Backbone bond lengths (Angstrom), bond angles and torsions (degrees), N, CA, C in turn:
res aa  C-N    CA-C-N  psi(-1)  N-CA   C-N-CA  omega(-1)  CA-C   N-CA-C  phi
1 M - - - 1.431 - - 1.520 108.06 -
2 T 1.304 118.27 124.63 1.453 122.22 -176.73 1.507 110.05 -138.55
3 R 1.314 114.80 140.21 1.449 120.63 174.81 1.511 108.17 -137.04
4 I 1.307 117.53 131.16 1.457 121.65 166.97 1.512 104.87 -120.46
5 I 1.296 115.49 125.99 1.452 120.44 179.87 1.516 107.00 -124.21
6 S 1.285 118.03 128.91 1.458 121.01 177.87 1.514 108.55 -104.71
7 E 1.309 115.55 119.37 1.455 121.23 178.12 1.519 108.39 -89.76
8 G 1.301 118.08 132.95 1.452 121.47 -176.64 1.514 115.00 -80.05
9 A 1.323 118.50 -40.35 1.465 120.59 -175.34 1.518 110.25 -76.09
10 H 1.325 116.16 131.95 1.466 120.77 179.33 1.518 109.99 -113.95
11 R 1.336 114.46 129.42 1.448 119.57 172.22 1.518 107.89 -82.55
12 P 1.329 118.20 153.68 1.459 118.49 176.81 1.526 110.44 -62.63
13 R 1.306 116.09 141.77 1.462 121.67 179.82 1.522 109.49 -75.39
14 P 1.347 117.68 129.59 1.448 119.67 176.86 1.525 110.23 -64.67
15 T 1.297 116.36 150.98 1.452 120.43 178.09 1.513 109.27 -76.60
16 A 1.318 116.77 122.52 1.462 121.05 176.75 1.522 108.66 -80.26
17 T 1.296 115.58 143.70 1.456 119.37 -179.34 1.510 110.56 -98.76
18 R 1.310 115.83 167.21 1.456 120.59 178.60 1.517 112.02 -69.39
19 T 1.317 117.93 -12.33 1.456 120.66 -179.73 1.522 111.56 -79.81
20 G 1.316 117.67 -0.43 1.457 120.40 177.84 1.511 112.95 85.41
21 A 1.317 117.69 35.34 1.460 121.63 178.79 1.525 110.32 -71.36
22 L 1.318 114.93 155.98 1.464 119.97 174.86 1.521 109.41 -58.75
23 T 1.318 116.26 148.47 1.464 121.54 -176.90 1.525 112.85 -99.08
24 Y 1.321 116.69 17.60 1.463 121.02 -179.27 1.536 107.81 -150.83
25 P 1.331 117.97 154.20 1.469 120.39 -175.77 1.532 115.27 -91.76
26 D 1.312 119.20 -5.84 1.463 122.51 -168.01 1.525 112.87 -98.00
27 R 1.316 116.89 46.26 1.463 124.21 -176.40 1.534 111.29 -53.94
28 G 1.333 115.65 127.18 1.456 121.33 175.45 1.514 115.98 84.71
29 A 1.319 118.10 4.28 1.469 120.08 -176.13 1.530 112.74 -66.00
30 T 1.329 119.16 -22.98 1.471 119.56 177.60 1.521 110.87 -69.29
31 R 1.304 117.48 -21.60 1.465 120.79 177.78 1.528 111.24 -96.69
32 L 1.314 115.66 -41.22 1.461 120.57 -171.84 1.521 113.52 -81.43
33 R 1.340 117.01 -32.29 1.456 123.45 -177.32 1.518 111.13 56.29
34 P 1.274 122.32 159.35 1.445 125.05 -8.43 1.526 110.92 -70.23
35 L 1.325 115.33 162.80 1.457 118.98 175.45 1.526 108.17 -69.49
36 P 1.323 116.85 142.03 1.472 119.76 -173.99 1.525 113.02 -71.61
37 A 1.312 115.08 150.89 1.462 122.04 176.37 1.532 109.05 -71.69
38 G 1.329 115.19 160.01 1.453 120.51 176.74 1.517 114.26 91.29
39 Y 1.321 116.91 9.40 1.465 122.25 -179.17 1.531 108.83 -133.03
40 H 1.332 116.05 163.15 1.463 121.01 165.54 1.524 105.97 -77.81
41 H 1.311 117.15 138.14 1.466 121.74 179.22 1.521 109.56 -110.70
42 L 1.322 115.48 142.43 1.453 121.94 175.12 1.510 107.89 -131.10
43 D 1.320 116.13 131.58 1.461 121.68 176.84 1.524 106.58 -141.43
44 H 1.331 116.41 100.58 1.456 121.57 -176.69 1.530 108.86 -122.12
45 R 1.328 115.91 136.50 1.463 121.36 -178.83 1.524 109.15 -133.10
46 A 1.344 115.84 136.12 1.466 120.50 -178.58 1.522 109.88 -135.98
47 L 1.325 115.72 139.22 1.455 121.85 175.26 1.527 108.32 -77.37
48 I 1.339 116.71 128.63 1.461 122.09 -177.42 1.522 111.36 -101.71
49 G 1.314 118.02 -35.95 1.462 121.71 -178.38 1.515 110.06 165.27
50 R 1.345 115.27 -152.44 1.468 120.59 -177.53 1.518 110.23 -137.53
51 G 1.332 114.89 144.54 1.455 121.42 169.33 1.517 115.97 99.88
52 R 1.317 113.28 161.67 1.466 122.38 -177.65 1.528 111.83 -60.93
53 D 1.346 117.81 -40.35 1.468 120.06 -179.80 1.524 111.38 -62.54
54 V 1.319 116.85 -41.76 1.467 121.52 178.18 1.526 109.39 -64.30
55 F 1.337 116.53 -44.49 1.457 120.65 178.87 1.528 110.87 -58.62
56 E 1.318 117.31 -48.27 1.464 120.53 -177.37 1.523 111.91 -64.35
57 A 1.326 116.99 -42.25 1.468 120.18 178.64 1.531 110.97 -65.19
58 A 1.329 116.50 -43.47 1.464 120.51 179.54 1.527 110.72 -66.00
59 G 1.322 117.25 -42.99 1.466 120.66 178.69 1.511 112.00 -61.16
60 A 1.332 117.32 -41.44 1.466 120.84 178.29 1.525 110.94 -64.78
61 A 1.326 117.68 -41.59 1.472 120.89 179.63 1.524 111.57 -63.09
62 V 1.327 116.38 -37.93 1.466 120.37 -179.43 1.531 110.72 -72.87
63 T 1.322 117.79 -47.45 1.468 120.55 -171.68 1.523 114.44 -80.64
64 T 1.325 118.22 -3.93 1.468 121.26 175.02 1.531 111.91 -111.94
65 F 1.312 117.68 5.47 1.466 125.08 -177.51 1.530 113.28 68.96
66 D 1.335 118.03 7.99 1.462 119.69 176.65 1.523 110.85 -60.47
67 L 1.319 117.69 -36.63 1.460 121.07 177.68 1.526 110.36 -60.88
68 H 1.316 117.73 -49.86 1.462 121.02 -179.20 1.527 110.85 -61.13
69 R 1.325 116.16 -43.69 1.473 119.57 179.38 1.534 111.08 -62.26
70 A 1.334 117.09 -36.65 1.464 121.15 -179.10 1.525 112.35 -66.14
71 T 1.329 117.82 -18.89 1.469 120.90 176.95 1.524 111.80 -91.10
72 G 1.332 117.17 0.26 1.462 120.39 178.95 1.512 114.75 99.84
73 M 1.315 117.72 -0.50 1.465 119.87 177.60 1.529 109.10 -73.24
74 R 1.312 115.71 143.44 1.466 120.17 172.42 1.520 106.88 -93.37
75 I 1.312 115.30 125.11 1.461 121.05 -176.46 1.522 109.33 -118.94
76 R 1.316 115.49 129.16 1.470 121.31 168.74 1.518 105.54 -122.67
77 A 1.337 115.57 120.51 1.464 120.36 -175.50 1.520 110.34 -129.39
78 D 1.338 115.38 151.29 1.464 121.84 177.02 1.520 111.71 -61.48
79 H 1.328 116.50 -34.07 1.466 121.95 -172.21 1.521 109.64 -134.32
80 G 1.335 116.26 160.70 1.457 120.86 177.69 1.514 112.20 -67.12
81 A 1.325 116.63 -43.84 1.466 121.87 177.30 1.525 108.25 -111.73
82 V 1.321 115.67 150.57 1.460 119.49 -176.76 1.524 111.40 -65.54
83 R 1.332 114.33 145.43 1.456 121.21 171.72 1.524 108.41 -151.95
84 P 1.324 117.02 147.11 1.465 119.78 -177.28 1.528 111.45 -54.17
85 G 1.329 114.93 136.55 1.454 121.31 179.98 1.512 113.67 88.94
86 G 1.343 117.94 -12.45 1.462 120.91 178.77 1.518 110.94 -66.01
87 R 1.308 115.63 145.40 1.465 121.33 178.78 1.522 109.64 -99.28
88 V 1.331 115.10 142.63 1.458 122.76 -177.81 1.522 107.88 -137.12
89 E 1.319 116.74 137.89 1.463 121.21 169.90 1.515 107.36 -116.47
90 V 1.314 115.45 124.25 1.454 121.87 179.58 1.522 107.58 -106.44
91 G 1.333 116.40 124.28 1.461 121.28 175.50 1.512 109.06 -90.23
92 I 1.331 116.10 113.40 1.460 122.87 -176.29 1.523 108.56 -108.48
93 G 1.326 117.40 132.43 1.453 120.80 177.81 1.512 111.48 104.23
94 F 1.332 115.43 -169.09 1.454 121.04 -174.23 1.523 110.72 -134.84
95 G 1.317 115.76 143.67 1.459 121.82 174.41 1.507 112.90 50.59
96 P 1.347 116.87 -130.67 1.469 119.82 -177.77 1.531 113.19 -70.05
97 L 1.329 116.72 -10.94 1.467 120.25 178.56 1.525 112.28 -93.38
98 R 1.339 117.56 7.13 1.464 121.30 -179.64 1.529 109.23 -71.73
99 V 1.317 115.26 133.08 1.460 123.47 178.02 1.521 107.52 -116.05
100 T 1.315 116.50 137.35 1.459 120.46 175.98 1.518 108.34 -92.64
101 A 1.315 115.51 130.35 1.466 121.95 -177.06 1.530 109.12 -118.98
102 P 1.344 118.17 99.43 1.464 120.46 -179.54 1.529 112.07 -77.55
103 C 1.342 115.00 137.90 1.461 122.00 -178.55 1.519 110.79 -139.06
104 E 1.317 115.05 163.91 1.463 122.46 172.30 1.518 108.34 -125.46
105 V 1.340 116.67 135.51 1.459 120.57 177.15 1.530 107.79 -70.10
106 I 1.315 116.14 124.43 1.467 122.91 -174.92 1.519 111.11 -93.35
107 W 1.318 116.68 -45.88 1.470 120.65 178.73 1.526 109.03 -149.17
108 T 1.315 114.52 157.94 1.459 121.08 176.68 1.525 109.17 -131.43
109 A 1.324 115.44 158.90 1.465 122.21 174.37 1.521 107.06 -132.64
110 Y 1.307 116.04 114.20 1.465 123.01 172.41 1.521 105.30 -125.93
111 E 1.326 115.92 81.36 1.460 122.17 -173.74 1.529 108.96 -126.10
112 P 1.342 117.90 164.40 1.473 119.69 -178.97 1.531 114.24 -56.27
113 G 1.322 118.72 -31.02 1.457 120.90 -178.56 1.513 114.07 -122.91
114 R 1.339 117.89 9.93 1.474 121.68 -179.65 1.519 109.42 -145.77
115 A 1.327 115.88 136.83 1.465 121.22 176.18 1.523 107.89 -145.47
116 G 1.310 115.76 133.04 1.460 118.42 178.39 1.504 112.09 162.54
117 F 1.336 114.46 -165.04 1.458 120.10 -176.88 1.522 109.96 -165.33
118 A 1.319 114.50 171.19 1.462 121.64 170.43 1.512 107.82 -132.74
119 Y 1.328 115.11 145.06 1.453 117.92 169.98 1.513 109.93 -124.81
120 G 1.334 113.96 153.66 1.452 121.96 -179.50 1.511 110.03 -116.39
121 T 1.312 115.65 156.07 1.454 121.38 -175.79 1.519 112.09 -78.20
122 L 1.330 114.63 142.74 1.457 123.27 175.48 1.525 109.01 -112.42
123 D 1.305 116.67 169.02 1.457 122.46 177.70 1.528 109.66 -51.58
124 G 1.323 117.13 131.59 1.452 122.18 -178.92 1.520 113.49 100.84
125 H 1.326 118.42 -11.14 1.467 122.15 177.27 1.531 108.09 -76.70
126 P 1.343 118.20 141.58 1.456 119.62 -179.58 1.530 114.67 -70.58
127 E 1.316 117.20 -14.81 1.457 121.96 177.19 1.524 108.91 -119.71
128 C 1.294 116.03 171.29 1.455 123.40 178.05 1.527 106.42 -130.72
129 G 1.350 117.18 116.82 1.458 119.49 179.85 1.513 112.53 153.75
130 E 1.326 115.15 -156.76 1.464 121.60 -172.91 1.525 109.05 -140.56
131 E 1.339 115.21 149.01 1.464 120.46 179.57 1.523 108.59 -141.18
132 S 1.336 116.13 135.28 1.465 120.55 178.36 1.516 110.34 -117.86
133 F 1.340 114.35 151.93 1.457 124.24 -179.61 1.518 105.71 -132.25
134 L 1.319 117.78 113.67 1.455 120.95 -170.93 1.522 111.22 -135.10
135 V 1.337 115.29 133.84 1.460 122.76 174.34 1.524 107.05 -108.84
136 E 1.343 117.04 131.61 1.453 120.77 -178.93 1.530 110.33 -130.50
137 L 1.328 114.61 138.36 1.459 122.26 175.01 1.528 107.23 -99.86
138 A 1.332 116.38 111.15 1.460 121.30 -178.81 1.526 110.07 -77.23
139 E 1.332 116.36 162.86 1.465 121.20 179.85 1.517 112.70 -59.86
140 D 1.336 117.45 -29.84 1.463 120.83 179.73 1.532 112.72 -82.84
141 G 1.352 117.79 3.83 1.458 122.10 177.35 1.515 114.99 92.64
142 R 1.342 117.21 -8.26 1.463 119.07 178.34 1.527 109.87 -72.60
143 V 1.319 115.54 144.27 1.463 122.08 178.78 1.522 107.90 -110.39
144 W 1.330 114.77 122.92 1.459 122.17 -177.63 1.522 110.02 -113.18
145 F 1.314 115.39 144.55 1.460 122.63 173.71 1.516 107.39 -118.40
146 S 1.330 116.58 131.80 1.458 118.85 178.50 1.519 110.95 -131.02
147 V 1.326 113.60 145.21 1.458 122.68 173.09 1.516 105.97 -119.99
148 T 1.320 115.24 123.81 1.463 121.42 178.90 1.522 107.21 -125.95
149 A 1.318 116.48 134.43 1.466 118.86 -177.89 1.511 111.08 -150.09
150 F 1.320 113.82 153.30 1.463 121.23 164.96 1.521 105.69 -133.18
151 S 1.326 115.39 132.53 1.461 118.82 -176.46 1.520 110.70 -156.07
152 R 1.317 113.34 161.12 1.460 122.01 172.22 1.530 106.45 -149.87
153 P 1.313 117.56 162.73 1.461 119.82 -177.43 1.527 112.00 -57.50
154 G 1.330 114.64 140.46 1.457 120.82 178.11 1.517 112.67 -123.30
155 A 1.329 117.43 -1.35 1.464 122.35 -179.49 1.530 108.35 -141.18
156 W 1.307 116.08 161.47 1.464 120.06 -177.67 1.522 111.81 -58.28
157 Y 1.332 117.87 -38.79 1.460 119.76 -175.97 1.524 112.40 -74.52
158 T 1.333 118.97 -27.94 1.471 118.88 174.92 1.526 110.39 -78.74
159 R 1.330 116.83 -28.90 1.475 119.06 172.66 1.529 109.40 -66.58
160 L 1.334 116.01 -41.31 1.464 121.25 179.22 1.530 110.66 -64.43
161 A 1.330 116.96 -40.05 1.473 121.51 179.43 1.523 111.57 -68.49
162 G 1.337 116.07 -26.18 1.454 123.51 173.63 1.510 115.89 41.77
163 P 1.341 117.41 -110.09 1.466 120.95 -173.15 1.532 114.44 -69.26
164 L 1.317 118.75 -9.19 1.460 120.36 178.25 1.523 112.52 -77.56
165 V 1.328 117.52 -24.52 1.463 120.81 -173.54 1.534 112.62 -65.46
166 P 1.332 120.99 -49.64 1.475 119.00 -179.94 1.534 114.12 -57.17
167 P 1.337 120.67 -43.87 1.468 118.10 176.71 1.537 112.68 -64.39
168 L 1.327 117.80 -33.56 1.466 120.26 176.16 1.523 110.61 -65.47
169 Q 1.339 116.49 -40.21 1.464 120.14 177.70 1.528 110.77 -64.26
170 L 1.317 116.95 -41.91 1.468 120.49 177.21 1.523 110.23 -62.85
171 G 1.316 117.22 -42.88 1.459 120.48 177.81 1.515 111.77 -59.67
172 Y 1.331 116.87 -40.19 1.457 119.99 178.74 1.536 110.61 -68.50
173 A 1.327 118.18 -39.87 1.468 121.18 177.61 1.534 110.12 -60.88
174 R 1.324 117.07 -42.10 1.470 120.36 177.70 1.526 110.86 -64.94
175 L 1.342 116.96 -40.85 1.460 120.92 177.05 1.529 110.61 -61.22
176 L 1.320 117.65 -41.25 1.462 120.87 177.32 1.526 110.69 -58.91
177 G 1.321 117.55 -44.53 1.463 121.17 179.36 1.523 112.32 -61.63
178 R 1.333 116.61 -46.49 1.470 120.19 179.06 1.530 110.86 -64.17
179 T 1.314 116.27 -41.34 1.462 120.83 -178.85 1.520 110.72 -66.49
180 L 1.320 117.18 -40.66 1.460 120.46 178.98 1.527 110.52 -63.84
181 R 1.327 117.52 -43.02 1.476 120.73 175.87 1.522 110.96 -56.89
182 A 1.329 116.69 -44.27 1.467 121.62 -179.31 1.526 111.55 -66.87
183 L 1.336 116.97 -42.13 1.465 120.35 178.71 1.520 111.38 -60.56
184 V 1.324 115.93 -44.67 1.468 121.13 -178.35 1.529 110.06 -67.79
185 A 1.326 117.48 -39.51 1.468 120.74 -179.17 1.533 111.67 -64.97
186 R 1.338 116.09 -34.35 1.471 120.46 178.99 1.509 112.63 -71.53
187 G 1.343 114.83 -23.81 1.463 119.88 179.59 1.443 110.69 79.91
């Protein structure tokens, strides 16, 4: 199940400070809902498998950034496992086209049936917004992975890319789902 929604109205972007403040005012909206207006919205959900073992393996892959690393992203994080307030740098792209995207972990979920986190963009990130990665164990035993995001351009080159960015984000969310299924299947 996937939804990309493009919101037309844009709020002015808050000024990010040199201290690494978040570049958007809607902290925690990926958890609290609804997603704020004025951003592109992404809501993608993928079935990963069944059972507690699958849930635990998938949750560990998500909350330690192993999933992101398995897709080729370069991750530098303050901590091995996510925790609120932790800083993360995601290397996006390849070779000389690699862009560093600084983020802060906004919330985490370490619960019996939910595991995951959200991070928000910091000054220097090419986008402005928040993205969550969540694994859930349903009552019927199915394990679901979801990526939820709201974002808008935060740099000249993402503004220039304009309508290409949401489909690229959806493609990456789908890649995360396929990669997580493969990681869990390998054990």
